[in-house]
N, C-alpha and C positions, 0 to 999 in steps of 0.2 A: 522564281520558284512558283509552282502551281498552287491553286487553292487547296488541293488535297494535302500537299506537303506542309502547308502552313499550320495544319492541325497539330503538328508535332514540333512547331517552332518554339522559340524561347517565350515564356510567359510574359505578358505585357507589363506587370507590376515590377519585374526584375529590371526592365529597361527604364521605366519611368522614375523609380525612386533612386536608382544609381547608387550613390554613396550613402543613402539613408540607412541600409542595414548595418554598415560599419558604425554609424553613430548610435543606432539602437543597441548594438552589442556593447558599445563603449560605456553607456550609462550604467547598466547593472554591474559592469566590471568595476567602475569607480566606486559605486556604493558598497560592493562587496569588499573592495580594498580598504575603504574607510572603516567598515565594521571589523575587518581583520586587525587593522591597526589599533582600534579601540579595545578589541578583545585582548590583543597582545599586551597593551599597556595595563589593562585590568589584571591580567594573569601575572605579569611581573610584579605589580603592586601586592597581589595576594601572596605570591611566593616570598617576596621580601618581608611581608608582615609576619608570615609564619616563622621565617628564620630569625627575625628580631625577637619574637615571643620565646622561641626556644633558647636563644642566647641569653635573654634576660632571666629565664627560668633557671638555666644552668648556673648563671652568676649568683642568683639568690640562693640556690641550693648549696653551692660551695661556700658562700658567705655564712649561711646558717650553720653549716657544719663547723667552720672555723670558730665562730663565736661560741657554739656549744662546747667544742673541744676545750677552748680556753677556760670557759666557766667551770666545767666539770673536773678539769685537771687540777684546779686549785684545791679541791677537797674530794678525794676518792673514797672516803669512808662510807658514804651512803651507797655508793655503787658496789663496793666490795661486800657490804652487808645486805645488798639487794633491798634497800629501803625505797619502795616504789613511790610513795607519796612525796617524800622529800625530793627525790630525783625529778619527778614530774613537775613539781613546783618550780624548780630551777629551770627546767626545759621551757615551761610556759613563759617565764620571765625573759628568756632569750628570744623566743619566737615572737613575743608581743612587740618587740622593737624592730623586727625585720619587715621589709616591704611585703605587702599582702599579695601573694600569688594565687591564693585560692586552692584549698585542698592539701597544701604542703604540711608535712608533719615530721617529727623527730622520733627516733626509736633507739633505745639504749639496751645493749646486750651485755650480760655478765661474762665472766671468764669462761663459763661452760658453753657459750654461744647461744644462750636462751634469752629471748626478749622479756624484760621485766618492767620496763617503764616506757611510756610513749605520750605524745601530745594528741590532741583531738585529731581524729582521722586514722590513727594507728592503734586504737585500743583493742581492736579485734585481733591484732597480731601479737599481743602480750601473751607470754607463756609458750610461744612456738620456738622451735630450734631454728638456727640460721640455715641449716641444711635443707629445711622445708621451704625457705624463702628464696634462696638463690643457689645455683650449682656450686659444687665444691671447688671447681677450677675457675670460678669467676674472677676477673682481674681485681674486683673490689675486695674479695676475701684474701687474695694473695698479696696485693700491694697497698691496700688501704687508700689513704689520701693521695698517694702517688699515682693511682690510676685515674684520678680526676673524676669528672661527672660522667657516668655511664648510663646508657638507655637499656634497661633490663625489664624482665617480666617478674613482678612482685605480686604474689598471691593471684596469679593468672591475669594481671593487669599491667599494661606497659607504663613505666614510670621512669623519671630521671632520678638517679640515686648517686650519692657520694658517701664514702665510708672512711672512718678514721679510728685508729687503734689508741686506746687510753694507755697512759704510762703504767708500768709495773704489771702488765698483763691483766689489768683490772677488768677489761672488757673492750667494747667498741661502740661507736655511735654511727647511726645510719640516718642520713638526711634524705627525705623522699619528697618528690613533687610529681603528682599524677599527670601524665600526658593528656588524659581526658579533659582536664580543666583547661589546659592550653588549647586543645582542639576546639573546645566550646567557644572560647574567645575568637579563635581564628575563623570558625564557621560564621559567627556574627558578621565579621568583616567581609567574608565571602558573600553572605546574603545581601549586604548593602551594595557591593560591587556588581553582583549579578542582576539585582533589581534595576540599577541604573543602566546597565548594558541592554537589558531586555526592553526597557522603555525607549532608549535611543534607537534600537533596532526596529522596534514596532513602528515608530514614526517614519523611519526611512522606508520600511517595507510598504507602508500604506501609500506613501508618495510614489514608490515604484509601481505598485499595483494600479494606481490611478493612471499613470503614464502609459503602461502597457494596455490597459483597458481601452483607452482612446485609440492607441495605435492598432489594436486588434480589430476594431470595427472598420478601420480604413482598409485593412487587408483581407477582410472576410470574403469579398467577392473574388479577389485574386486567388485566395486559398482554394475556393471551390473549383476554379479552373485548373489549378495546379494538382489538386487531388484527382480530378478526372484524367489529366495527362499522366499522372503517376500510376493510376490503376491500369491504364492501357499499356504503359511500358512494363508494368509488373506482370500483367497477363502474358504479354509477348515474351518476356524474359523467362518466366516459369515454363512456358511451353516451348522454349528453345526455338522461337520463331522471330522472324524479322519482317517488318513492313517496308516496302520500297515503292517508289513512284518514279517511273522512267519517262522523262520528257524527251521523246525521240527527236523532236524538231530542234531543240537546243543542245541535245547530246549530254544532258545532265541527269543524274540519278540521285534521289533523296533516299536515305536510309534512316530507319528509326534507331533510337538508342540501343535497343536489344540486338539489332543487326551488328552494330559495332562490338557489343559485348561478346557475341558469339565468335567473332573473328579475333577477339583480344585487342581490338583497336581502341584508341582513346575517342570517346564520343565527342561529336562536334555538331553544331547546328547548321553549318553550311553544307551544300550539296557536294557530291564528288563527280568528277568528270567521267565520261563514258570510257576513256582510256584507262583510268585508274581501276574501274570495276572490271574491265576486261582483263587487266594484268593479273588480278587475283584468281582468275579461273584457270584450272589446270588445262594445258594446251590439248590434251587428248580427249577432253570432254565437251567439245563443241566450241563455237565461236559466236560471240554476241552480235557481230556484224551480220552474220548469216541470218540470225533470228530477226534482227532489225529489218533486213531486206524483205523477209517473208511477211512481217507484219505490215510494213509500208506498202507492199504490193497487194495486200488484202488476201494473201493465200491462207493465213491463219488468223483467227480471232482470239484464240486462247493459247497459253503456253503452259506446258507441264513437262519439265525437264529435270533430269537427275545429273548432277555434276559435282565436281570437287572445287573447293575454294581454299586458298592458302591462309593458314592462321598466322598471327604475328610471330609465333614461336618457330615457324618454318614448316610444321606439318600441315597436312591437308584434311579438311572436314568434308564429309559428304552432305550435300545440300539438295533439297528438292524444291524447285521454284514453280509456283502456280500463279498465273497472271491473266488478266482480262483487259482487253482494249476498252477504254471508257466510252468514247464516242467515235465510232468509225467514220462518221460523216464530217467530223471536225477537221479543220485544216491542220491543227496541232494535235498529233497523235500522242496520247498518254496511255502507258501500260502500267497498271496498278495491280499489285498482288503481294503474296507473302513467300518467304523462303524459310523452309523448316530444316533444322539440323537433324539429319537421319543417320548420323555416324553410328550411333549405338544400334539402330535397327540393321544397318548394313553389316556391322560386326557380328550381331546376333545371327544374321542369316549365314554368314561365313562359318561361324562356330557350329551352326546346325548342320551344315554340309560336312564339316570336318567330323562332327560327332557321329553322323550317319556312316561315314567312311570307317571311323574307328570301330563302331558297332559291327559293321560287316566284317572287318578284319578279325575282330575278336571271335565272332561266330565261326569264321572259317578256321581259325587256329585251335578251337576247342576240339577235344578228342571225342565228344559226344555227337550223336546225330541230332541235328536241330532243324525244325520246320515250323513255320508260323502260318496260320490260316486266319482269314478275316471272318467277320460275322456271317457272311454268306457262304462259308466253306470254300473260299477261293484262295489259291496259293499266293502268299505275300513274300516270304523269305525262306531260304534253305541254305544248307552248306553241303560241301562235297561228301562228307561222311554219310549224310542221309542218302544221297544218291548212290554211293558205293554199297552201303549195307543192304538197301532194298533193291539193288540191281536195276535202277531206273535209267532208261536211255535219255540222252541230253535233249532230244526234241520234245520229250513229254513234260519237261520242266520249263515253265514260263510263268511270270507273274500274271495272276488272273485265271489260271487253269483250275477248273473245278476239282474238288478233292476226290470225287468218285473216279474221274479219269486217271488221276495220279495213282490211286490205290489199285486200280485195275491193271496198270502197267507194272506194278511192283510184284516181286516174287512172294509167294504165300509162305508163312511160317509153318514148321512141322508141328510144334506144340505152342499153344497159347493159353495162359492162365491169368485170370484177373485177380488182383490182390485188393484187400480191403484197405481203405485210407481213412483213418479216424479223423473226425472234425473237419472233413472236407466240404460238408453241406452240399454235395452234388456238384461242386465247382472243379473238382480234380479227380482223376482216376489213374491207377497204376496197374500195369499188367506185365507179365513176363512171357517172352516168346523165344523159341528155339529155332534157329535158322537151319537150312539144309546142310550147311557145312559143319554143324555141331556147336556153333557159338550160341550163347544165351544173351538176350538183351532185356533190360528193364526199361520200359517206356513209361514216362510220366507225362500226362496231359493235364493242362490247367487252363481254365477259362480266363481271358483277358478282360479288362474293364469295358472295352467296346463290344464285347460279345464274341470275339474271336477265340482261337485256341492256339496254344503253343505246346509243342511236343518235343521232348528231349529223350533220346535213347542212349542208355549207358551199357557198355559191354560188361556183363557180370559173369563171364565165363570163369575167371579165377575164383570168384566168390562161390560159385556152384561147386567147383572142385574142392574148395576148402570145407564146404558143408558136408561133402562125402567123408572127408578125413575127420571132421568133427564127430560124425555119427560113430565112426570106428573108435574114436577117442572116448566117447561116452561109455561104450561097452567096457573098455579097459578101466574107466573110472569107477564103474559099478563094482568091478572086482576089487579095486583098491579100497573102496568104501567098506567092503566086508572085512578086509584086513585091518582097517582103522578101527572098526568096532571092537575087535578083539583087543587091539592096543589100548583103547579107551578103558576097558575093564582093568587092564594092568595098571594104567595111570591112577585110577581110583584107589587101587590097593596101595600104591606108593604114597598117595596123598594121606591115607589113613596112617601109614607109618610115620610120615612127617609130622602129623598132628600129635602123635604120641611122643615123638622126640621133642617137640616144642614144649609139651607139658613137663617133660623131664628137665628141660633147660630152665623153666621158671622155678622149679624146685631147687635146682642147683644155685640159681641166682639168689634166691632168698637165703640159702645157706651161706653164700659168700658174703652177703650183706650182714648177716648175723655174726660171721667170723670177724669182719672188719670192726664191728661194734665191740665184740669181745676183746679184740686186740687193743682198742683204745682204752677200755676199762682195765685190761691187764697192765698196760704201760703205766696208767695212773697209779694202780696198786703197787706195782713193782718199784716205781720211783720212790714211794714212801718207804718201802722195805730197804732200798739201796741207800737212802740218805742217812739212815741210822748208823750203819757201820762206817760210812764215809765220814760222818761227823766225829766218830771215835778215832778214825785214822788221822783226820786233820788235827784233832785235839792232841793226840799223842805225839804227832810230828811237831806241834808247837811246843810241847813239853821238852822234846829233845833239842829243839832250836834254842829254847831258853835255858837248857842245861839245869833244870830245876833239881835234879838228883845227882849233880856232879858233872864233871867234864866227861866228854866222850873220849874213847880210847884213841881215836885217830881222826885226822882231818877228812879222811874219806867218808867216815861215818857222818860227819857234819854235812858234807855235800849230799850224801844219800838222804839225810833227813830233810834238807831243803827240797830235793827232788820229790820226796814223798808228799811234802806239804803242797808244793805247786801242782803236782798231778792230782792230788785230792781236791784242791780248789777248782781246777779245771773240770774234773769229772763231776763235781757237785753242780757246777754251772750248767754242764750239759744235761744232767738229770733234771735240774730245775726247769730248763727249757723244754725238755721232753714232757715233764709233768704239766707245764702250762699248756703246751700244744695239745696234749691228750685231753685236758679239761675242756679246752675250746672245742675240739672235734666232738667230744662226748656231750657238749652242751651243758657242762657243769661249772662254767666260769662265772663267778659272782662278781658283780660290779656295784660298788657303793658310790652313787652319784652325789656330789656335793659341789658347792661353789668353790672353784679353784682359780687362782691367779697364776697364769702360765709364766709370767716374767720371773718371779722368784724360783719357780721350778726349773726354768731354763738355766738360770744362774747356778743352781745347785748341780745340775747335770754337767754343765760346762766345767765346774770345779772338779768333779769326779774324774773327767777325762783329761784335765789340764796336764797332769803329771806325764801321762803317756804321750800327749802332743808335744810337750816341751822336750821330752827325751828324744823325740825324732826330729826336733827342729821345725815343727809344723806351726804355721801362723793361723790362729783362730780369730776370725773377724765376726762381729755380730751387729745386726741391725734389727733390734727388737723394739716394737712399739710399746707404749705404756698402756695400762688398763686392758690387759688381755684376759679378763675374767670370763669364766664359762662354767657351765654345769657339767661335770665329768667325774670319773673315778681318778683320784689323785695317784694311786699306786700304778694304775694302768698307764696313765699319761707319762709318769716318770719312767716306766719301763720302755715305752715307745721312744722317749728322748734318749735314754741310755743306749738302747739297741742301735739307733740310727747314728748317734755320735760315735759309739765304739766302732761301728763298721767304717765310718768315714776316716777315723784315725788309723784303724787297722789296715785299710787298703790304700792309704795315701803315703806315697814315698817320702823319705826325709827331705825337708826343705820345701814341702808343698804348702797348700793353703786350703783352709776350710772356712766357708761363709755360712753363718746361721742367720736366717731372717724369719721374723714372725710378725704378722699383722692381723688385725681384726676387722671384719666387715659386719654388716648388719645381721648376718645369719650364721657366720662361722669364723673360726680362727684357723689360719693357714700357716703351717710351719714348713720351711724349705731349708734343706741342708745341702749345700753344694761343695764338692771337693774336687781336687785336681789329681785324683788317684789313678789307679790302673784302668778304670773303666770296665764296661761289660760288653762282650761281643754281641753284635746285633742278633746272631742266631740264638743266643742264650737269654736275650732280654725278656722274652715272653715267659721263661721258666723262673725268673727271679721272683721271690715272694712265695714260692711253693715250698712245703716242708722238705728239709734236708737237701735243698738245692744251693750250690755254691758256685762261684766263678772259678774255674779251674785253669790256672796258668802258673807260670814259674814263680811268681811272687805270692799268689794266694795259697799255694800248697804249704807254705811255711807258717801261715797265720793260724791254722787250726780252727776249731769251732764246730758247732753242731749243724750249722746251716739253717737254724730255726729263727734267727733274729728277725729277719725281714718278714717271715711268715707270721710270727707272733705279733709283730707291729701291725701288719696289714689286718690280721684278725681282730686285734683290739680296736683299731680304728673303725672297722666295719661294725663291731659291737656298739660303738658310739653313734652309729648312723653315718659315719664318714667314709673316706676313701684314701688310698695311697697310690701315687703314681711315681714311676721310676723312668727317668730319661738318662741315657748314657751314651758316650762315644768312647770306644776302646782307645786307650792311650791318651785321652784328653781329660776325662773326669766323669762324675756321676752327679745327678740332681735328683733328690728324693723329696717329694712334696706330700704332706699329710694335711688333709682338710677335715676338721672336727666341728660339727654343729655346736652352736652355743648352748642349745638346750639338749639335754640327754634324752634319747627316745624313751617313751613310756612302754617298755617291754618287760617281760619276765626276767631277762638277763640282768636288769638293773635292780630288781627288787627281791628275787628269790635265789636261794642257793640250791646246790645239788641235794 
């Protein structure tokens, strides 16, 4: 290898130290492995320590709960009487003998779920309800000591807690150990382990730094050489160039690393043979032997050759090689130069040629006349439409022909008008010309960036003809406008008539609203008038039924008396419903709000409909919670319950089932009545709850009724600030839900009468 090729040979330090890099890499690996092992051991120790602390805390928490439960169960009187100081004294005696976990405390809750006694650390929780301390569905509240020790959030702090229920429903005990105290002990252990690990790591890192500091000074000289070599290779690689040295006497060629990268070959430090290099060159792009002969004979001193070389993937790259003979007088001829990858430039040149051809084809295929002049007004490019429109002979059109000669050979137009071009700034102009054959052209000329001009002529003959027709249409349009003016006056007159009709409509609307209000008041008054004779009819029918003045003449009379009594009761019920509905619609319904317990009220309503349910063989089930107290109108709530239960019994076939559920939340009482009755068709479901609306089918026709039960119930629920929902499936059953707020709304309906 020549001296020029040695410039890119392997660096000296890589050959001298041989296996030393492996040893240098092994030392930090061993140190890192040692630190990893130490860190893993410390981590396992820390994890085990936390687990041990948690297990110990859980054990002490459960032990404290068991001891407290045994102590308090012996005498439940202080707990049932909520004697805080006596209970806390007993708790302190229990917790004083337990192992010290730090922060652990005991909490005693009474039968109502309110904390009334605690040890130190839990005093701030005394007086709070259990629902504010833990969720309702917590395993501790559901299973007690069977749930074991649970990790929960108590008063927004994570704790270990265990719960036990006292006998006879006296209350419950809660044993609590804060996790924060356990974490503090665990963090102290972490601090010790981390300190030891950091100290050990620091010592080893200092030793490692001293070792590499000494080794770095030994390699500094070689690194400078390697950096220079790398920069040369990087510059050649980024420039897609390769450096080569051709020792023609020995037939060997040295390539730089970048040359191998260009061809996709694996870089190597040894030279390649003359035959290997010649085999990579495309056979159609010249022969290295021919170049070597010319250089050897002295015919050429320099080489500048464009050729293709095969990539390792099989495709060819375009290369341009430039070389110089180093010393022509030397016995050993060396040719040194660079080879540049010009594949992209070659492809760009081909794309440019193809783009020019596509541009020429596009100009030829367009329907406009196109011509391009350079900055010196010489012809550059044109299409056949330009030649045909202006009647130019073929010999007058050639690239470089002056514009004056071309225009002199063209036919002159009959008419030529220049048009104004806004915002053109003198760089564009447009004019219209009429040719001798009657055609019109619109010619647009615009200046190019290099100072030339491009001209495009468009045939606007159809446009001109359309303009003539447009002028005729404008004349007809003006006549039409006159007719429209007279029509507009007629429209204004119609608008005035519509305005008068709208005023009449508003007057009639007010009359209709007044009539509706009068209807409601009339119904309310008439209901009072009808109830008086009905009461007399019912009373006299009861006298006849009781036979107070002797026996009736015939059994038929007795049957008629029963019919009169039943019809009077039914008619009185209908009139009462109409009266209530009229009061509600007229806004005269009075509600007396008081504290009402819904549980007894539900029992009373169920007793009233029990006879009807038993006569039809209907099973009535109930799931009613305790303490359903609320602020409401007792009579209105009873009427709601009776209406809904009566409807359920009325529309449930014999052998059916009715389920009554009632529960209380923090804001409302929800009553749900579910039956297996005839159901309501989906098309009629939206009308249920409106006045005088009933489900009409074969079964319901025989039940009778005014159709006001659900409407009155809905209205009474809304007067309480509540709501009623009806869900039903025809042939399956109906579910009616009524939600009444616990507090009666502060409105005039609750305080004032009509």
